[in-house]
C-alpha angles and dihedrals in degrees: 000000000000117000115261116251104231115203120240136216128212118247104219101203101042130114102276121338101323123181128198126205108245093224118058134184107242119215104186109121139148095235121023119205103195098205093048091044095050092048090051093050091051090049090048091053090051088052093052105267112144103162118080121185120202139149139206090248095050094072089221101104096093094047091046089051091051091049092050091049090051092047091054092046091050092048094241087138127025096230145341087267090068090067131072114213125188126189134169142227113238125220096256089059096040093110125107096247094047104048098086095040089051091050091049090051090053090050090051091051091048094044088231136131095215144007123231092216133012119190136191098239098212133000090246137084133212132195111289115261141080113000113250127176092215112063120187109242091234088061096055111115134189109254122243089233096181094049096043094045091048088058091046087055091048090052089056092047090051091052094242086125129015094213138016133207148143140259130211091011120147121220088257092055091048091048089055092048092049090054091072106014119118090191112036119220113269095204142024111199112200143157106279135159137129089285093050105031103173094208096159092050092044091052091048094049092046090055090051096046092248120141116227117218119195120220120194091019089164095044096265091263111191095033129102091248098039137095138208092221094100098051091041095050110132093215093051093045091052092050091047093050093048092050098041091240135121119258088244090056091051091051093047093046090049092053090049094044094052089055105261133115126225150201116220126188121217132137093188114106096215094047091046088055094046093047090058094048096083104095102078098060138043141219112242123241087252089055091049092049091052091049092048089059096054110120109254123240128167120220094225108056116216093225088063090060101058113130124202095180109039132080090263131062088224142349084256087076089060098051099022096246092268106109 
């Protein structure tokens, strides 16, 4: 089977005219099995995937780096430049003096000389130290946005990353960042799927020339933070059946058709293939209208985020409750 040609979008604020494949291979998982993961990355490359999305906190950087090294050795890609690799700055390193050292550590893990995109993972900081996914609410700190973003810009100027962006940022947080940024963010990566459509944020980012990337576009089923609500949606299942597609394909096509990009996680060869087969057909306007009327529900409920001990009443205060 010939590799799928995945469309690309231009990142406006990158070094030179950089493009990013609209469909990425996501690597966030609760339990990483390196051998299974590496085999899946190699299979994905054979199928045409070129964008790989990781993060310091995922614990997948080293295995992704090994997979890329193997792919280059096997001749599955001509050069490193044929791939697009994204990683992210975690809260413990979201301090001005730690941004570039954290990025260099990610590069070391990945065995790469540069990233294509580096994102601030969340608009929060935590005390410097060992990276932990779970952060005590009393340890949450307001980020020094100006200082951290200045170092993100410096990382791009140094060529350590070709583009910079944010993740889990509301339009209000981005508006604040744009008020002082010399290099605007190229991307905002947020939770987005047919059950959490982010239309207001998408419209805002489009007006500002910022690409939206959807994480958990299928609801992240099988993870501690995920839900089966997306894949079990009656509306999505009816559309999939009528079109002879999988529900996952309908979700992926919807994200693409409304103008966003996405990162999808699957280590299954057949699903990897199916997930990439969404660019030679379209959802009808009737389909889009039906999807637009799906009741909205976020995976992370705000009531789960209330803090009695920290400097904020809830994490909502940190990212404005919008994303």
